[in-house]
N, C-alpha and C positions, 0 to 999 in steps of 0.2 A: 504494501500499499504505498501510496505518497499523497503527501498534500500539494495541493497547487493553487494559490491564493486564498480566497473565503470558500471554495467549492467543498472543502472537507477531504478527508480521505478516500481516494480511489483506487480501484483496484486495476492491475496489471496482471496481465495473462500468466497463469501456470501451466507449462506445455505439457509440463511431466507424465501428464494421461497419454500424450502420443510418446513424447523419449523423455529422459532425463537430462539429457544434454548432447552438444554434437558428437563428444565420443563414448555415449552410453552404447553398451554392448548389442544391446536389442537393435539399436538403429544399424550398426555393422552387420548385424545377423539379418536384417530383412533386406536390406541392400543386397547381400549375397544370395538369400533364396530370393528374392525379383529376377535378378540374374539367370540363377540355378534352373528355376520353374519355368521362366519365362522359354528358355534352351530345352526342359524337358517336352513342353507341349508341342513345340515345335517340331520335336523329333519323333514325337509320338502320332502326332496328327495331319500334318501337313501333307495335304495331297490326297487326304484319307476321308475328309469329311463328308464331302460330297454324295460319296460311298455309303457312308455309316449314317444317311440320313433319314433311313427307315427304320433304326434302330432308336426308339425315343431313350430307352434308359440309358444306352452308350452315350447319345447326344446329351444328355442330360449331365452324366458324368462329367463330359470333357467340359460344357460351360460352367457346371459346377467349380471346378477346378480354374476355370478362368476369372469366375466372378470372384474367388477366393484370392488371386493372386492381384486383382482389380483394387481389391480394398487394401490390401499392403503397399501397392504403389500409391494409392491415396494419402494412407498414413504418413509415408514417408516425404513424398511432396508436399502434405499438409506443413509438416513440422520445420522443413527447411523456408517454405517460403511464407511461414506465420513468424520465424525468428528474424528472417531477413525485414518484414513488413515493421517488426517491432524496432531498428535503428537500418536503416538503409546507408547509413553514412560509415556503417561498421564495416570495415574491408573483411574480416573473417567472416564474418555472417552473409556477406556477398560471393564469398569465395566457394562457402559449404551451397548455398542456394544453387551457383553454377555448374557446380561440381555434382550436385545431384540433380542436375536438370540433362547433363550430360548422361550420366548412368543408366536414368530413367529414360531418355531418348533412346537409347540401346536396347534396353528391355522392350519397347514399344514397339523398335523395329522387328524384332523376334518374335512379336505376337502379331505383326499386321495381318500375315496370313488368317487368320482366325476367323473376324468378321468378313473377311472377301472370302471365302471359302464357305461360311456359312449361307451365303447368299447364291451359290451355286447349287444350292439342294434343289431338287424340283420339288415344283408347288406341292404336287401328289404327295410326295415322300413326307413332304415337312406335316400335312395336314395328317398322314397317318402317326407320326410320329408324336406330334401333341396329343396323341390319346393317352398318352402315357402321363399321369399325374405329377411326376416330378418334374418334368417339361412343359406340360401346361401352366404353370407358374409364371414361365418365361415368356409366354404368347405375347404379350404386347410389348415387349423388346426385341422380340424376333422379326416382329411386322415393322417397328421403326427401321430397324436395319436394312429391311426390305426396301423401305421407302428411299434410302440411300444410293439402293443398287445401280440406277441410272447415268450416275454421277461417281462411281467407284472406277479408280484406273487398275492397272497390273500392280501385281506386290512390288516388282522393281520399282515401279515409276511411285508408287505410293511411297515406299521406304526412301527413295531420295530425297521426295516432298517433305516428309518426318523428318531428316537427318540435316537437311539444306535449312530449314526450319529456324536450327539452333542460331545459324550465321544469319538468316535475313527477320522474318517475324519476331521471334523470340527474341532477338539480340536487340533489335531497334526497338521494342517494347520496353526493353531492360535501360537501353540509352536513355529514353524519354523518362523512365520515373526517376532513375538517378539525376538525372539532369534536373527535373521540377523540383526534387528533392532539395539538390543544393542551392536552388536559387533562392537569392536574397534580397528584401525590400524597402528602401530606404522611405519610409513612411514619413513625411514633414510632423515635427512634434516628439518624435519616439526617439529615444535616448541611444536604441542599437536598430539596427536591420532586423529585420522579421522574418520568418518562414510564410510559404503562401496559405496554411490553414490561419494563421494571426492577421494575417493582412487581409485575407477574405471576411475575418470577422469583424472587423472595422467597415466593411458595406453594411452593414446593420447598425451601426452606431445612432445614437440618438443627437449627437453633433455631427452639423452637413460636412463641416471642414473637414473633418477625421474621414468621414465616408468619402471625399474628393481628393484627400490625401494619399488614399488607399489606392484609391481607382487611378489615379495619376502615377503612383509607383509600380502597380502592376502594368500599364499600360507601357511604362519607360524600358522594364525589364524585359516583355514581353517584346517589344521592337526592338530593344538588342538583340534579341537571340532568336530573332522571329526568321533567319534563313537557316538555324538548325532545325527548328521544328516545321519550317516548309520541307526541308530536304525528308526528315522522317515521314512527313505524310505523303511524299512523293515515292518514297521506297515502300509503304505498307500498302498504298493504293494500288501501286504497280504490282505488287507481289501478290494483293487478292486479284488482280486482272489477269495476271499469269493463272492462277490456281481456276479461277472462273471459267476461264477459256478452254482449259485442261477438262475440266471436269463438266464441261456443258451446261453451264449456268447462264441463262441468255439477259436475266435482269441483274442490276449491279446486288440486289439485296435478296435476292432468291434462296441463297443459302443460308442466309438468316432465318427466312421464313421455314424452309426446311427443318433447321436445326430446333427451331422453336414449335415445331409440328403445328405450325399455322397457314391457312389458304393464304395466299398474295392478295385473295379478294375480300379477306376479312380487313387486311392490314389498309388497303386501299381506301374502304369501307370507313375504318376508325381516320385516316389520315384526313378524308375529305369532310367527316362532318366536323373534326377539331378546327379544320383551316376556315369551313364556311362559320363557326361561331366564334373565329376572333373577336371580329366586330362586338358582340355580345357579351364576351366574357373578357380578358384582357383589355383591349383598347375601352370597355365602358369601364372598368376597376381603375386603370391608372388615370383617366379623367378625373374619378374621385376623389382617389389619393393626392394627385397634384391642386386640389382644389383646396383639401386638409391641410396640406402642407403651404398653402401662400403662395403657390409658384403658378406661373400660365403652363409651364411644362416641367415635368421629371428630370433630371439630368441623369444620364444612365446609371452612375452610383446613387442614385436616389430609390430606386426601384425598390428596394427590400428595406427602407426605411423605417422604423417605427414611426407610430402616429403621434404627433407632438403632444399630446397630451396623455400619453401613456408612459407609466415610469417602468424603467428597464431596472428589474430587478434581476440579482445575481442569485439563481437558483441552485442550491446545494447540491451535491451530488445525490446525498441520502433521500432529499425531498424529491430527485427527478427519480428516483427506485419508487419508492412509496407511491406516487402518480400514477408510474406504468403499472406496477403491480396491481395498483386498486382499482384501474379502469380494467386489464385483464381479469381480475376476480369479479368482477360484475357481469360480465358477459359469461366464463365459465370459471369456476374454481380451478380446473384441470390445466386451463390455460397461463393462470397465474403461476401453478405449482411448477410447470416446465420453465418458464420467466425465471421464477426463483432462482433454479438453480443456476443461473450464467450468474449471479451475482454471489451465491453463497459458495461457489465451485472454483473460482478463478478462471472463468470461461470469458472474462470480457478486460477488456485493457482501455481504460478511459482518458486517461489524461494525456494531455499535448505533450510532444518530446523533443528534443533535437535528434533529426536526423528521421523520426517517423514517418510511415505513409501518410499523405495527407488523406481526408474524405473518413468515410466510416463503412464496414460493411459487415456481414456475418459468413464467417467461410465456415461451409457443409464439413470439412475435411472429408471424413469416411464414415460409414454406416456402424464401423464396429468403435468408433471412438464417439464424438460427439462435436456440436459446433463450436466455434470461438468468433467474438464479436468485437469487432475494433471499434475504438471511438475516438474523436478528438473532443472531448467535453470541455465548454467554457462556460455553462452555467446559463444560455441564452433560452428563451423559450423553445426556440426553434432545434435546440439540442435535445430537449427532451421530447420532443416529437420524433428527431433522429432515432433517439433512444429505443421508442415506441415501435419505430420500422423497423431496425435491426433486429430485435427482439422477437417481432413478428416471424422475420425470416427464420431466425433461432427456432422456434418454437415449431413451423412447418418442418425443417430440416430435422428435428429431432422426432417429430410424429412419422414421418416418410421415412426415416432410416430403416426400421423392419423391412421395407420391401428389398433389401440388399442394393450392394455396389452398385448394380445394373439397371435397377429401376426406383429406385431411390430420387435420382436428379432429376429436378423438374425442370420443363422449359420454360425459357424465360420470362414467356408472356405471362403464366400461371405462378410463375416464382414469387412475381411482385404482389401478387393479391393481399396472403397473409402480412404481408411488411403494412402496406397499405390500409389493410383492414385494421391492423394493431394501432395506425396512426388516429384512426377513426375513432374508435374504441377512446383512446386516451382523450381528443379532443371533445368529445362528447361528453365523455364524463366531466370534463372541467368545465363546460358549458353550462352544463345541469347546474352545479355549484355555484353558479356567478349569478348575483342580482343587480350589481350595480350596470346601468344602463351603459355608463363607459367605457368598460371592462368588457363588457359583452360585446361590443361595438370594435374594442382592439381585438378582442379572440377570434371574432368573426374576419377581420379585415387580415389577419395573420395566416387563417385556414385558407381563406380565398387566394391569399398567394402563396401557399402553398401548392394549391392545388393548380393556381397558373403555372408554377414551377414545373410540377410534374406533368401537367398533361399538354398546354399550350407551350412551354419552353421544351420540352422534350420532342414535342413532333414538330418544333422549327429547326432542333437539330437534327432530325429524321431527313428533315427537308436537305438541310445545310450539306449531309453524307452525302445525298442523292447526286446533288449538284456536284459536288468535291469528285465522287468514283465516276459519275458519267464524264465529266470533264477530263480526269485523267488517262481516259480510255483513248481521247484522242491526241494527248501529249501532255508532257509535263509541266507543271501548274506553277506559278510564281507568286511570291506573298501576296503582290497586289490581289491576284486573281481570287486567291483564298478570303482576302479581306474583302472583297467585293460580294461572294456567296456570302459570309458573314452577313455584312451590312443590309443584304437583299433579306435575308429572311428575319433579321431583327426587326426591320421596317415593319415587314408585313405583318409578325406576329404580336410586336407591342403596340403599335398603332402612332400617330401623330400627338400623343401627350407625354412619349420618352424621347428627350434630344439627344441625339448617340453621337454628338459631337463633343470636343473637349479644346477648351482654352489653352491648352499645353501643347505646344507642336513636337515635343519628345514623346507625348503621350499620345495611344490612339486606342479607341475601342475596336477597332477594324481588326487589331490582335487579339482579341478575346478568345476566339477560338481554340488558340494555342494549348490551352491549359485543361482543356476537357479531356479527361481520361480514357473516357468510354470511345472516343473516336480514333483512340488509338488500339486498345485493349481488344473492343468486340465492337466490331463495326456494326452499325445498325442496331444496336443491343436498346438505344434509346426508345424505343416506340414500345417497348416493353412495360415501362413507367406508364405511360397513358393508358396501353390496355389494362393495367391492373387497375389503377386509379378510376377509370369508368367503369369499370366489371365492379368496383368495391362499394362505389355508389350505388350502384344497382342492387348488390348484397345486401348493404346496409340498410336500404328502402324495404327490402323483404323482413329484416330483422326487428325493423322498427314495427311493423306492420303484422309481427307476430304470426311468419309463415310459420304451418306446422312443423314442428321436429327440426327448425332452423339451426339450432346449436349441432344435433348430431350429425345432419347432413353436411354443415362447414367443416366439422372436424374429419368427417370421411373423404373431401375433397383434399385436406392437408394431408391426411393417410396413405392416400393413393399414390402420391408423388408422381412418377413420370409413367404410370403403370393406366393411364388413360388419357384420350385425346380431350380437348376441353371442350367439344361439346357434349361428350358422356358424362361431366364432371357437372356442367351446366343444367343439363336434361333435368337431374331430379328437383331443380328449383326453377326449373319454368324460364330459363334463359337463354336465348342464341346469340351468338356474336355474329353470327352470319346476317343477322335482320339490323338494317341499319338505324333502325326504332331504338336497338339497344345502347346503341352509342349516342343517340339523343337522348337517352332517358337519364344517363349517366350526366352528359353536360347539363343536362334540364337541373340537376341538383346543383351545380356551380351557379347556373344563371339566378337560381332562386335565392341562393345566398346573397349575392350581389343584389337583388330585389329588395330583399330584406336589408342590405346597409342603404341603400337609396332611399326606403322609407323610413330609416333611423334619423336620415340625414335631413330630410322633408322635416321630419319632427322635431329638429333641432339637438339630436343628441349629440 
C-alpha cells in the first residue's frame, strides 16, 4: 500500500498469484513446459487432425491439451506484461517482457498448425464428432474457427506473419508505449514536468488557465514528436494493409468485425445512428455548457471542464471503493462480492507512479488465475466511474472464467457491456441519493459527458481510423494529412460550440490523435465502446422496468463469455442489434438526459 496526497492508502498489485517473481522456479518451469508441450503436440498431431476428425473422443483429447497449454501461455504472458505495465521505464522489466514475447512467439509458431488443420476437417465428419459430449462443449469455439477459414493462409506463411510480427506490429506497439510513457509535459505553473496521465488530469481542472496550460503543453510535446508518431502510424497501417490483402479482407475494418463476431451491417447501423444523432447529442450539449461557463464557444481544453458552481471534491480511495461496491450490491450481492475480491486480494494497482502505464484496464490473465485491474487514481469523480467500469470488466472476466481458456474470452463488442453497466449502476446509485438540484445537475452533466465520450467520441475515432487506413492504401500519409483527418471528425462530432484553434503557434489540437493508444494497439476497437454503451442503455431500461428475471439473465450473459453470439445473448431479453431501432433506443436515453438538463436550465437551476 502507498499514500498519494489526500487519497489515503491505495493498493498495488500482488502478482504472486501468477508467479512470485521473475526468478520464480514456477515461471522457468512453465516456460519450459510451454516449449516442450508445443513441440509434443506438433509431433503428435500435425498432419493428422483432418483424418481424426470423425473420432470425437480423440479430437476432444487433442483440443483439451491445446486448451491447457493456452492457459499456461496466458499465465506467462500476463505476468510479464503486467509487471512491465507497472513500471515501463524499468529496463529489467522491459527485458523480461521482450524475452517472454520472443519465447511465446516461438511456442505459438509450433502451434500454428493446430487451428489451421481443425478447419480441414470435413463438415460432415465434424458434425458426427460433435455428438461426443466432451467435444460438444467446444462447439462454439470450433464454429468461430470455421468463420476464420476463408482468411487463413498456409502454415508456413502464417508462421512467417507470426514471427515477423515481433519486428513489425509488436515492435512498433512497444515503441509507441515506451515513447508515450517517457514524454514529459511542462505545464505552466507546475514546479516540474509531468507525465501524460497527470497532464490529462488538468484538462478537468476547475481553473481554466490550468486546463489551457495543460492543453498547450500537450500540443507542444505532440508537435515536437509528431514525425515519430506519424511514422509509427504509417508503418502499422501498412502492416495491417499487407495482412488484410493476403487474407482477402476487402474493407479496412472487416478483420475487426470478424474478430468481434459482429456483422459489418450491424456496425454500419450503429455508426450511422450515432453520426445522425450528433446534432441532438454532443452539439446540443456543448452549446448549453458554453452558456453555463459564460462563453460564446468552448475552447477544446474546456470540453471536460467541471461546471462553475460544482465543488471539486477530492474523493479518497476508500470512499470510491465503498461507493462502487454499494452500487453493485444494490443490483446483486454476488456482483459486489466478486468485485470486493479485487480490493481484498491485491488484484488492483491504483496509484499514479513514475513509469507506470497510463490509463486503466482490467486484464483477464487466464481462467486458472484471475483478472488484475490497473488504475491511475487521482480522486476525481471520473476516476470513481473508471473504477466502476474496470471492475465491471473484472466481474465479467471472473464469471466467464469457468468456460475455459478457449471460450472465456468475449468479443470486444460484448466485453464492454459489463463495464458500462457497472458505471451506470454507480451513477444511478449516486443520483438516487442526491436531493440538491444543483448537485443533481452537475452529476447529470458529468454522466452526459461520459456518454458523449463513450459514444460520440468513439464513433468519431472510428471514422478517423477509417479515413487513415483507407488513405494509407493509396500511399504514405503526412502529419498534415493525419491532422486534417482528425480535425474533420472533431468538427463533425463536436459541433460549432467547440473552438478547435489554439493561440499558441507551438501547440496544435490537430496533433492530439497521436496519443490515442487504441489506434496503435487495436485498430477499430473503439466502436466497441459505443456498442456497449448503447446496449447498456437498453439493458438498464429493461432493468428499471423490472423485466422478468433480469438479474439472472444478465448474469447468464456474462457467464457465457465467448460461447454465444451477440444475437443469442440478447434474444432472451428481447433485444436485436440488427434493428436500427435498437441503437436509436440507446441514443434516446442520452437525449432524454440532455432534455432534462435543458428543462432544469429553463427553470433556473
